[in-house]
C-alpha positions as CSV (number, residue, x, y, z in Angstrom):
1,X,-0.4,-15.3,15.1
2,X,2.2,-13.3,13.2
3,X,3.2,-10.2,15.1
4,X,3.4,-6.8,13.3
5,X,6.5,-6.2,15.4
6,X,8.4,-9.2,14.0
7,X,12.1,-8.7,13.9
8,X,13.1,-7.1,10.6
9,X,16.3,-8.4,9.1
10,X,18.4,-6.2,6.8
11,X,18.5,-7.2,3.2
12,X,20.9,-6.4,0.4
13,X,18.1,-5.0,-1.7
14,X,16.7,-2.6,1.0
15,X,13.0,-2.5,1.4
16,X,11.7,-5.4,-0.7
17,X,9.1,-5.0,-3.5
18,X,7.5,-8.2,-4.9
19,X,4.9,-8.9,-7.5
20,X,3.4,-12.4,-7.3
21,X,2.0,-13.5,-10.6
22,X,-0.2,-16.6,-10.3
23,X,-2.8,-18.8,-11.8
24,X,-6.3,-19.2,-10.4
25,X,-7.0,-21.6,-7.5
26,X,-3.3,-21.6,-6.4
27,X,-3.8,-20.6,-2.8
28,X,-2.5,-17.2,-3.8
29,X,-4.9,-15.2,-1.6
30,X,-3.8,-17.1,1.5
31,X,-0.2,-16.4,0.5
32,X,-1.2,-12.7,0.2
33,X,-2.8,-12.8,3.7
34,X,0.4,-14.3,5.1
35,X,2.4,-11.5,3.5
36,X,0.1,-8.9,5.1
37,X,1.8,-9.7,8.5
38,X,5.3,-8.8,7.4
39,X,6.2,-5.6,9.2
40,X,5.3,-2.5,7.3
41,X,3.6,-4.4,4.5
42,X,1.6,-2.5,1.8
43,X,-0.5,-5.0,-0.1
44,X,-2.0,-4.5,-3.6
45,X,-4.8,-6.8,-4.8
46,X,-4.9,-7.7,-8.5
47,X,-4.6,-4.2,-10.1
48,X,-3.6,-5.5,-13.6
49,X,-6.0,-8.4,-13.6
50,X,-9.0,-6.2,-12.7
51,X,-8.0,-3.6,-15.3
52,X,-7.7,-6.2,-18.0
53,X,-10.8,-8.1,-17.2
54,X,-13.1,-5.0,-16.9
55,X,-11.6,-3.6,-20.1
56,X,-12.4,-6.8,-21.9
57,X,-15.9,-6.8,-20.5
58,X,-16.5,-3.2,-21.4
59,X,-15.3,-3.7,-25.0
60,X,-17.5,-6.8,-25.4
61,X,-20.6,-5.1,-23.9
62,X,-20.3,-1.8,-25.7
63,X,-18.7,-3.0,-28.9
64,X,-15.7,-0.7,-28.6
65,X,-12.8,-0.9,-31.0
66,X,-10.0,-2.4,-28.9
67,X,-7.4,-0.4,-30.8
68,X,-9.2,2.9,-29.8
69,X,-9.7,2.0,-26.1
70,X,-7.5,4.4,-24.2
71,X,-5.1,2.8,-21.7
72,X,-3.6,6.1,-20.5
73,X,-5.4,7.7,-17.6
74,X,-4.0,11.2,-18.0
75,X,-6.1,13.1,-20.5
76,X,-8.9,10.4,-20.3
77,X,-10.2,11.1,-16.8
78,X,-13.8,11.6,-17.9
79,X,-13.7,8.4,-19.9
80,X,-12.4,6.4,-16.9
81,X,-15.1,7.9,-14.6
82,X,-17.7,6.7,-17.1
83,X,-15.9,3.4,-17.4
84,X,-16.1,2.9,-13.6
85,X,-19.7,4.0,-13.5
86,X,-20.7,1.3,-16.0
87,X,-19.9,-1.3,-13.3
88,X,-21.8,0.3,-10.4
89,X,-23.8,-2.2,-8.5
90,X,-22.2,-5.2,-10.3
91,X,-19.7,-7.6,-8.9
92,X,-17.2,-5.0,-7.8
93,X,-17.5,-1.4,-6.7
94,X,-15.0,1.0,-8.1
95,X,-13.6,3.8,-5.9
96,X,-10.4,4.4,-7.8
97,X,-11.2,4.6,-11.5
98,X,-7.6,5.7,-12.2
99,X,-6.5,2.1,-11.3
100,X,-8.5,0.8,-14.3
101,X,-5.7,2.3,-16.4
102,X,-2.6,0.1,-16.7
103,X,-0.5,3.2,-17.4
104,X,-1.6,4.6,-14.0
105,X,-0.9,1.3,-12.3
106,X,2.6,1.4,-13.6
107,X,3.0,5.0,-12.6
108,X,1.9,4.3,-9.0
109,X,4.1,1.2,-8.6
110,X,7.1,3.0,-10.1
111,X,6.6,5.8,-7.6
112,X,6.0,4.1,-4.3
113,X,7.6,5.9,-1.4
114,X,11.0,4.4,-0.8
115,X,10.3,4.5,2.9
116,X,7.6,1.9,2.6
117,X,9.2,-1.2,4.2
118,X,7.6,-3.9,2.1
119,X,5.3,-3.9,-1.0
120,X,3.6,-7.0,-2.2
121,X,1.3,-7.1,-5.2
122,X,-0.8,-10.1,-6.0
123,X,-1.9,-10.5,-9.6
124,X,-2.7,-12.9,-12.4
125,X,-0.5,-13.6,-15.4
126,X,-3.5,-13.1,-17.8
127,X,-3.8,-9.5,-16.5
128,X,-0.7,-8.4,-18.4
129,X,-0.8,-9.7,-22.0
130,X,1.9,-8.6,-24.5
131,X,0.1,-5.4,-25.5
132,X,0.4,-4.3,-21.8
133,X,4.0,-5.4,-21.2
134,X,5.1,-1.7,-21.5
135,X,3.0,-1.0,-18.3
136,X,5.0,-3.3,-16.1
137,X,7.0,-1.5,-13.4
138,X,10.4,-0.4,-14.6
139,X,13.3,-2.6,-13.5
140,X,14.6,0.4,-11.6
141,X,11.6,0.3,-9.3
142,X,13.1,-2.6,-7.5
143,X,10.2,-5.1,-8.0
144,X,11.1,-8.7,-7.9
145,X,8.8,-11.2,-9.7
146,X,7.4,-14.3,-8.0
147,X,5.6,-16.9,-10.2
148,X,3.2,-19.1,-8.2
149,X,2.3,-22.2,-10.1
150,X,0.3,-25.4,-9.4
151,X,-0.3,-28.6,-11.3
152,X,-2.9,-27.8,-14.0
153,X,-5.1,-30.8,-13.0
154,X,-5.4,-29.4,-9.5
155,X,-6.0,-25.9,-10.8
156,X,-8.8,-26.8,-13.2
157,X,-10.5,-29.3,-10.9
158,X,-10.7,-26.6,-8.3
159,X,-11.6,-23.9,-10.8
160,X,-14.4,-25.9,-12.3
161,X,-15.9,-26.7,-8.9
162,X,-15.7,-23.1,-7.8
163,X,-17.2,-21.8,-11.1
164,X,-20.2,-24.1,-10.7
165,X,-20.7,-22.9,-7.1
166,X,-20.1,-19.2,-7.7
167,X,-21.1,-17.3,-10.8
168,X,-18.3,-15.6,-12.7
169,X,-18.4,-11.8,-13.4
170,X,-19.6,-12.4,-17.0
171,X,-22.3,-14.9,-15.9
172,X,-25.7,-13.8,-14.7
173,X,-26.4,-17.1,-13.0
174,X,-24.8,-20.3,-12.0
175,X,-23.9,-22.6,-14.9
176,X,-25.5,-25.9,-15.6
177,X,-23.0,-28.7,-14.5
178,X,-24.1,-30.9,-17.4
179,X,-23.3,-28.4,-20.1
180,X,-20.6,-26.2,-18.5
181,X,-17.3,-26.1,-20.3
182,X,-14.4,-24.7,-18.4
183,X,-12.8,-23.3,-21.6
184,X,-15.7,-20.9,-22.0
185,X,-15.2,-19.7,-18.4
186,X,-11.6,-18.8,-18.6
187,X,-10.6,-15.1,-18.5
188,X,-11.6,-13.3,-21.7
189,X,-8.6,-13.1,-24.0
190,X,-8.7,-11.0,-27.2
191,X,-4.9,-11.6,-27.6
192,X,-4.5,-15.3,-27.8
193,X,-4.0,-15.6,-24.1
194,X,-6.9,-17.9,-23.4
195,X,-5.1,-20.3,-21.2
196,X,-3.8,-19.2,-17.8
197,X,-0.5,-21.0,-17.8
198,X,0.3,-19.9,-21.3
199,X,-0.1,-16.3,-20.3
200,X,2.0,-16.8,-17.2
201,X,4.7,-18.5,-19.2
202,X,4.7,-15.8,-21.8
203,X,5.1,-13.1,-19.1
204,X,8.0,-15.1,-17.5
205,X,9.7,-15.3,-20.9
206,X,9.3,-11.5,-21.5
207,X,10.8,-10.6,-18.1
208,X,13.8,-12.9,-18.8
209,X,14.3,-11.2,-22.2
210,X,14.0,-7.8,-20.5
211,X,16.8,-8.8,-18.2
212,X,15.0,-8.8,-14.9
213,X,17.0,-10.6,-12.2
214,X,16.0,-12.5,-9.1
215,X,12.8,-14.0,-10.5
216,X,11.5,-16.9,-8.4
217,X,9.1,-19.7,-9.2
218,X,7.3,-21.7,-6.5
219,X,4.9,-24.6,-6.8
220,X,2.3,-23.9,-4.1
221,X,2.0,-27.6,-3.2
222,X,5.7,-27.5,-2.1
223,X,4.8,-24.7,0.3
224,X,1.5,-26.1,1.7
225,X,3.0,-29.6,2.1
226,X,6.0,-28.3,4.2
227,X,5.5,-24.7,5.1
228,X,8.1,-24.7,7.9
229,X,10.7,-25.5,5.4
230,X,9.4,-23.7,2.3
231,X,8.2,-20.4,3.7
232,X,11.6,-19.3,4.9
233,X,13.1,-20.6,1.7
234,X,10.7,-18.4,-0.3
235,X,11.3,-15.4,1.9
236,X,15.1,-15.8,1.6
237,X,14.9,-16.1,-2.2
238,X,12.9,-12.8,-2.3
239,X,14.9,-11.0,0.4
240,X,11.8,-10.6,2.5
241,X,12.4,-10.4,6.3
242,X,11.2,-13.7,7.8
243,X,10.0,-14.7,11.2
244,X,8.6,-18.1,12.4
245,X,5.5,-16.1,13.6
246,X,4.5,-15.9,9.9
247,X,3.7,-19.6,9.8
248,X,0.4,-18.8,11.5
249,X,-1.7,-15.7,11.4
250,X,-4.9,-14.1,12.8
251,X,-8.1,-15.7,11.5
252,X,-9.8,-12.3,11.3
253,X,-10.2,-10.9,7.8
254,X,-9.8,-7.4,9.0
255,X,-6.2,-7.2,7.7
256,X,-7.7,-7.4,4.2
257,X,-9.3,-4.0,4.8
258,X,-5.9,-2.5,4.3
259,X,-5.3,-4.0,0.9
260,X,-5.1,-1.5,-2.0
261,X,-7.5,-2.1,-4.9
262,X,-9.8,-0.4,-7.3
263,X,-12.6,-1.1,-4.9
264,X,-13.0,0.6,-1.5
265,X,-13.2,-2.6,0.5
266,X,-11.6,-5.8,-0.8
267,X,-12.9,-7.8,2.2
268,X,-16.6,-7.2,1.6
269,X,-16.6,-6.7,-2.2
270,X,-19.2,-9.3,-3.5
271,X,-16.8,-10.9,-6.0
272,X,-13.9,-11.2,-3.7
273,X,-15.9,-12.2,-0.6
274,X,-17.5,-15.0,-2.6
275,X,-14.3,-16.4,-4.2
276,X,-11.9,-15.8,-1.3
277,X,-13.9,-16.2,1.8
278,X,-11.9,-19.2,3.0
279,X,-8.6,-17.5,2.3
280,X,-9.6,-14.3,4.0
281,X,-10.3,-16.4,7.2
282,X,-7.3,-18.7,6.8
283,X,-4.8,-19.0,9.7
284,X,-2.0,-21.1,8.1
285,X,-1.0,-23.2,5.1
286,X,-2.6,-26.7,5.0
287,X,-2.0,-29.6,2.6
288,X,-4.6,-30.0,-0.2
289,X,-6.6,-33.2,-0.8
290,X,-6.9,-32.4,-4.5
291,X,-5.0,-34.9,-6.6
292,X,-3.5,-34.9,-10.1
293,X,-5.3,-37.9,-11.3
294,X,-7.5,-37.5,-14.4
295,X,-9.7,-40.4,-13.4
296,X,-13.4,-39.4,-13.5
297,X,-12.7,-35.8,-14.6
298,X,-14.8,-34.1,-17.3
299,X,-13.6,-33.8,-20.9
300,X,-13.2,-30.0,-20.7
301,X,-10.6,-30.4,-17.9
302,X,-8.7,-33.0,-19.9
303,X,-8.7,-30.8,-23.0
304,X,-7.3,-27.7,-21.2
305,X,-4.8,-29.6,-19.1
306,X,-3.3,-31.2,-22.2
307,X,-2.7,-27.7,-23.6
308,X,-1.4,-26.2,-20.3
309,X,1.0,-29.0,-19.2
310,X,4.0,-28.0,-21.4
311,X,4.0,-24.5,-19.9
312,X,3.7,-25.7,-16.4
313,X,6.3,-28.4,-16.8
314,X,9.0,-26.0,-18.1
315,X,8.4,-23.6,-15.2
316,X,8.2,-26.4,-12.7
317,X,11.8,-27.4,-13.5
318,X,12.9,-23.9,-12.6
319,X,11.1,-23.7,-9.3
320,X,12.8,-23.3,-5.9
321,X,12.9,-26.8,-4.3
322,X,12.6,-28.1,-0.8
């Protein structure tokens, strides 16, 4: 098990701050659990993703004009209280309505106490479309950006299976396997970001144009195939203090109780506990049996993979390698 007293190495960048942008079904929650055992870690769970997804659901449900939907929290406190209340008793409880505002997320990330030894934010690329780029943390905040990718065939095979087993937030029941189309189950867009790799690639391009330095791309299958080589490689690339103890960690999901989120308890929130139960109880990284073959897959997977592959392939060439 990783020790909370693992030896901390000094880094040129001081106390590291990292945002991991990922695609669904990329073992990202297990990566986040691993990061929880870095000494002094403060973990944030999908603040931008939850804000964007619930905003889209609210606009669709209540027929709001997207252009009039306030993204600033200050001055709109009552609106955000009502916004949060609209989701009471649904797939996620909301204890921090201010974190539904991307402007407030940025403010909090920009103002994290410099004494915090390590900050790790797990989020999804589709959570920050172009209209919200201005709410990314400032470069001066010291955040480095990690892009976690995985072969689209593996992603969508896993996503389709999970979506059939577990209802998505916008679904009131499990879908019919015979009629289910994965394209209809992807995150709501509204800004031509309907494919997860496309939105991740677009964010990567924006950060490059902005001049952010030290961005890192990792294919998760490189990590889970050879964690003893790739985990220290990843930590070194991000200037995170590394210990061999981090190759395994405690099976208990109690560490998840410390994660920061809009909800009061990530571990037991219905949506998270359904989708991430295995990751919450993980103890190490293990190779996956999912393959990249298209043999026997459904037409919806073939369709979305064909559209996603160019974005994945360009980023794959830029990944850190074993």
